[in-house]
C-alpha positions in Angstrom: 180.7 48.2 90.3 184.5 48.4 90.0 188.0 46.6 89.1 191.3 47.2 91.0 191.5 50.4 88.8 188.2 52.1 89.3 185.4 52.9 91.7 182.1 54.5 91.1 179.6 55.5 93.5 176.3 57.1 93.8 175.4 59.7 96.7 171.3 59.8 96.7 170.8 61.8 100.0 170.9 65.8 100.0 173.8 68.3 100.5 174.7 67.2 103.9 178.6 68.2 104.6 179.5 65.2 107.2 177.8 62.6 105.2 179.2 63.4 102.0 182.9 63.6 103.7 182.2 60.2 104.8 181.0 58.8 101.6 183.9 60.4 99.6 186.3 58.9 102.1 184.7 55.1 101.5 184.2 55.6 98.1 188.2 56.2 97.9 188.7 53.2 100.5 187.1 51.2 98.0 189.8 52.0 95.4 192.5 49.3 95.6 194.9 51.4 93.9 197.3 53.3 95.9 196.4 56.5 94.3 193.7 58.2 92.4 194.5 59.9 89.0 191.4 61.3 87.7 187.9 61.8 89.1 184.8 62.1 87.2 181.8 64.2 89.1 178.1 64.2 87.8 175.7 66.6 90.0 172.0 66.7 89.5 170.3 70.1 89.5 169.1 69.8 93.2 173.0 70.4 94.0 173.5 73.6 92.0 173.7 75.6 95.1 176.2 73.8 96.5 178.1 72.6 93.6 181.5 74.3 94.7 181.3 72.8 98.2 180.7 69.2 96.9 183.4 69.5 94.5 185.8 70.8 97.5 184.4 67.8 99.6 185.6 65.2 96.8 188.9 66.6 96.4 189.9 66.6 100.1 188.2 63.6 101.2 188.6 61.4 98.1 192.1 62.6 97.5 191.3 63.5 93.8 194.4 65.5 92.1 192.2 66.4 89.0 188.4 66.4 88.9 186.4 67.2 86.0 182.8 66.7 85.1 179.4 68.3 84.7 175.6 68.7 85.5 172.9 66.4 84.2 169.3 65.8 84.9 170.1 62.0 85.5 173.6 60.0 86.3 175.0 56.8 85.9 177.0 54.6 88.1 178.2 51.2 87.4 175.4 49.3 85.7 172.8 51.6 86.6 171.0 54.5 84.9 169.6 56.8 87.6 167.2 58.5 85.7 165.4 61.6 86.8 166.4 60.9 90.5 168.8 63.6 92.1 172.2 62.6 93.5 176.0 63.0 92.9 177.7 60.4 90.7 181.6 60.2 91.2 184.0 57.7 89.6 187.8 57.4 90.6 190.1 56.3 88.3 193.9 54.9 88.8 195.5 55.2 85.5 199.2 54.0 85.7 201.5 56.3 84.2 198.8 58.6 82.3 199.8 62.0 81.8 196.6 64.1 82.4 196.3 67.6 81.7 193.1 69.6 82.0 191.9 72.8 80.1 189.0 75.3 80.2 187.6 76.7 77.0 185.2 79.6 76.3 182.8 80.8 73.5 185.3 83.5 73.3 188.0 81.4 72.6 186.0 79.5 69.9 185.3 82.7 68.3 189.0 84.0 68.8 190.4 80.7 67.1 192.4 81.0 63.8 193.8 77.6 63.0 195.3 74.8 64.8 198.1 76.6 66.2 195.6 78.5 68.5 194.4 75.6 70.2 197.9 74.0 70.5 199.2 77.6 72.0 196.2 77.5 74.4 196.4 74.3 75.6 199.8 73.8 75.6 199.6 70.4 74.0 200.2 69.3 70.1 198.7 66.3 68.6 201.8 64.3 69.8 201.3 64.9 73.2 197.8 63.5 73.7 195.9 60.1 72.9 192.5 61.7 73.0 190.1 63.9 74.8 187.3 63.8 77.4 185.2 66.7 77.1 182.3 68.3 79.2 180.6 71.2 77.8 177.7 73.9 78.6 175.2 73.6 75.5 173.3 77.3 75.9 176.0 79.7 75.4 179.0 77.6 73.6 178.8 77.1 69.8 179.9 73.2 70.2 179.8 72.4 66.6 182.1 75.6 65.7 184.2 74.6 68.7 184.4 70.8 67.6 185.3 71.7 64.0 188.2 73.8 65.5 189.3 71.0 67.5 189.2 68.6 65.0 191.7 70.8 62.9 193.9 71.0 65.7 194.0 67.4 67.0 192.1 64.7 64.7 192.6 61.8 64.3 192.9 62.0 68.2 189.2 60.7 69.4 187.2 63.4 71.7 184.7 61.6 73.5 182.3 63.4 76.4 178.9 65.3 76.1 176.9 68.4 76.5 175.8 69.3 80.3 172.0 69.1 81.0 169.9 70.4 84.0 166.1 70.8 84.8 164.0 70.5 81.5 163.1 73.6 80.3 165.5 75.5 82.3 168.6 76.7 79.9 171.4 76.2 83.0 173.9 73.8 83.2 177.3 73.7 85.0 180.6 72.2 84.1 183.4 71.5 86.7 187.2 71.6 86.9 188.8 70.8 90.2 187.0 73.3 93.0 185.5 75.8 90.2 181.8 75.8 88.5 181.2 77.4 85.5 178.2 78.0 83.7 179.7 78.5 80.4 182.3 77.0 78.2 183.9 73.8 78.7 186.3 71.4 80.1 188.6 69.3 78.3 191.1 66.5 79.9 194.0 65.4 77.8 194.7 61.7 78.3 198.5 60.9 77.2 201.3 58.7 77.9 200.7 54.7 78.4 197.0 55.2 78.5 194.5 55.6 75.6 190.9 56.3 75.1 188.9 54.1 73.0 185.6 54.9 72.0 182.4 52.9 71.5 179.7 55.4 69.6 176.4 53.9 69.5 174.1 56.1 67.2 170.8 54.0 67.9 170.4 52.7 64.2 170.7 49.6 62.1 171.3 50.2 58.3 168.7 48.9 55.7 169.0 48.5 52.0 171.9 48.7 50.1 174.6 51.4 50.2 174.6 53.9 47.8 176.6 57.1 46.1 175.5 60.5 46.0 175.5 61.5 42.7 174.0 65.3 42.9 174.1 67.5 46.0 173.5 71.1 46.7 173.9 72.0 50.6 171.6 69.9 52.8 169.6 69.0 49.9 170.6 65.4 48.2 168.8 65.5 44.7 170.5 62.2 43.1 171.7 58.8 44.7 172.9 56.3 41.9 172.1 59.1 39.3 168.6 58.5 40.3 165.9 60.8 42.0 167.0 60.4 45.8 163.5 60.1 46.9 162.7 57.1 44.6 165.8 55.5 45.9 164.4 55.9 49.5 161.1 54.8 48.4 162.5 51.7 46.7 164.8 51.0 49.9 161.6 51.0 52.1 159.2 48.9 49.5 161.8 46.3 49.6 161.9 45.9 53.5 159.8 43.0 55.0 156.3 44.0 56.0 157.5 43.6 59.4 160.3 45.9 59.1 158.0 48.6 57.2 156.3 49.5 59.9 159.2 49.7 62.4 160.7 52.0 60.1 157.8 54.6 59.4 158.8 57.6 61.2 161.9 56.5 62.1 164.3 56.4 58.9 167.5 58.6 59.1 170.8 59.0 56.7 174.2 57.5 57.4 177.0 59.1 55.7 180.2 57.3 55.2 183.0 59.3 56.7 186.2 57.1 55.5 185.9 56.4 51.8 188.9 54.6 51.8 187.5 51.4 53.9 187.4 48.1 51.5 183.5 47.5 53.3 181.7 49.5 55.4 179.6 48.4 58.8 178.4 50.0 61.6 180.2 52.8 63.1 181.6 53.7 59.7 178.2 56.1 59.2 177.5 59.4 60.6 173.9 59.2 61.2 171.9 62.4 60.7 168.1 63.5 60.4 166.2 62.7 57.3 164.2 66.4 57.5 162.0 66.0 54.5 161.7 64.5 51.1 159.9 65.9 48.3 158.1 63.5 45.8 157.9 66.0 43.0 161.5 67.4 43.0 163.0 63.9 44.2 165.2 65.7 46.6 166.0 64.8 50.3 166.5 67.4 53.0 168.9 65.9 55.6 170.7 67.4 58.7 174.2 67.6 57.2 176.1 69.0 54.4 176.8 65.8 52.2 179.6 65.4 49.9 179.3 64.4 45.7 180.5 61.1 45.7 179.8 60.4 49.4 178.6 56.9 50.4 175.1 56.6 51.8 172.9 54.3 53.6 169.7 54.6 55.0 169.0 53.8 58.9 166.3 52.8 61.1 166.4 53.8 64.7 163.9 52.3 67.4 164.7 50.5 70.5 165.5 47.0 68.9 167.9 48.8 66.4 169.6 50.6 69.3 170.1 47.6 71.2 171.4 45.4 68.0 173.8 48.4 67.2 175.1 48.9 70.8 175.7 45.2 71.1 177.2 44.9 68.1 179.8 47.8 68.6 180.5 46.6 72.1 181.4 43.2 70.5 183.5 44.7 68.2 185.6 46.8 70.9 186.1 43.7 73.1 187.5 41.9 70.2 189.6 44.9 69.1 191.2 45.5 72.5 192.3 41.6 72.4 192.6 41.3 76.1 193.9 44.8 76.8 193.5 46.2 80.4 190.5 48.4 80.7 190.9 50.7 83.7 187.6 52.1 83.6 184.7 53.9 81.5 182.7 57.3 81.0 179.6 56.9 79.6 177.6 59.6 78.0 174.0 58.7 77.0 171.6 61.1 75.2 168.8 62.2 77.2 166.4 60.5 74.6 167.6 57.0 75.4 167.0 55.2 78.8 163.5 54.4 79.6 162.3 56.9 77.3 163.8 54.8 74.1 164.0 51.2 75.7 161.1 51.2 78.0 163.2 50.2 81.0 166.2 51.7 82.8 169.5 50.7 82.4 169.9 49.6 79.3 173.3 51.0 78.0 175.1 50.6 81.4 174.0 47.0 81.5 175.4 46.1 78.3 178.5 47.6 78.8 178.8 45.7 82.0 177.9 42.4 80.3 180.3 42.9 77.5 183.5 44.6 78.9 182.5 44.6 82.9 183.0 44.4 85.6 184.1 48.1 85.2 184.3 51.1 87.5 182.0 53.4 85.1 180.4 56.6 85.7 178.5 59.1 83.5 175.3 60.8 82.7 172.5 61.9 80.3 173.4 64.4 77.8 172.0 67.3 75.5 174.4 65.9 72.9 177.0 63.5 73.0 180.5 63.7 71.5 182.3 61.2 69.8 184.2 59.9 66.8 183.2 58.5 63.4 186.2 57.4 61.4 188.8 60.1 62.1 186.9 62.7 62.8 184.9 63.9 66.0 181.2 65.3 65.9 178.0 66.2 68.1 175.5 63.4 68.0 171.7 62.8 69.2 170.3 59.7 70.4 173.7 58.3 70.7 175.5 56.5 73.4 179.1 57.7 73.5 181.5 55.5 75.7 185.1 56.4 76.5 187.5 53.3 77.9 190.6 54.3 79.6 192.6 51.5 78.1 196.3 50.2 78.7 198.3 51.7 75.6 
């Protein structure tokens, strides 16, 4: 799948140097643009031992000046999600005039960082020099939540999109890639600046249910009162007011949506940060959630299942298309949760096909993540069960 600015391909064989060289050359020849600006690469664990060689083959034979990516149990190419299949996914992107700069960061830097000036100095980029970041990080040794808090301080509201690398299930080893180097710790961030911007579509797999409410008493991650009533009572009322057909879908699939930007005139999909509903206590009336809500924050309960996730993805892609107003999309990177794909939808290719139907044909490469990164409002968050789509768009 491609347009004139991007092409993506999948190598499904094992490591075979001559074959990979020919494949990389063929992929480059399919790109109609005169030069590659950026290459994205995603390798399954079968290639761990040969990762450095694969990177070098791609750089030389596909003429890639900047190559970044990570490992994954499954890769995404074009409109296909190749779940649990070994292989190499590569996207080649021509981004006219883009100012691209890549930077590797480590857990040591995350611990050392004190304020925005630290990251500005380390990257050599202030917020005015970037339109957004594409990030791939290793999840087992990096405190991604802490890193992202610091990155938000340094660069918000610039979007940060990407995901946490994965590998063999149950094996805490993953890789991140920058040019010809392979790292098993830390992360890689690619700044996109100049006349190219990053546009995000962050589908958290939920549909809102019931009304919006205001949190009126909260302590840590415990919501005691919503609208001056016990929080559990409001949850129960929301559930009981659902049609019978919806009640069955909602059982065991309820989440909390928290508005990030309270200054909006009305709240809609994409304005809520979705977090787990960890527990409910009928006696005290408290709800435990996987976040630290604020007093006065707007809340709406959410339902997550295959139908809700499809509805959410279609609506957000449609809104993104309308918002682009015909602007050129050069290509895309799709980072989808390991819990999506056939595990959630009962069939393969769900997210990738929807992207192509709504916005394609696009040169698209991506992977299945251990956690997805993307903005809600003007801040960036680590998500679960989410599809994080980064669009390279003419600015």
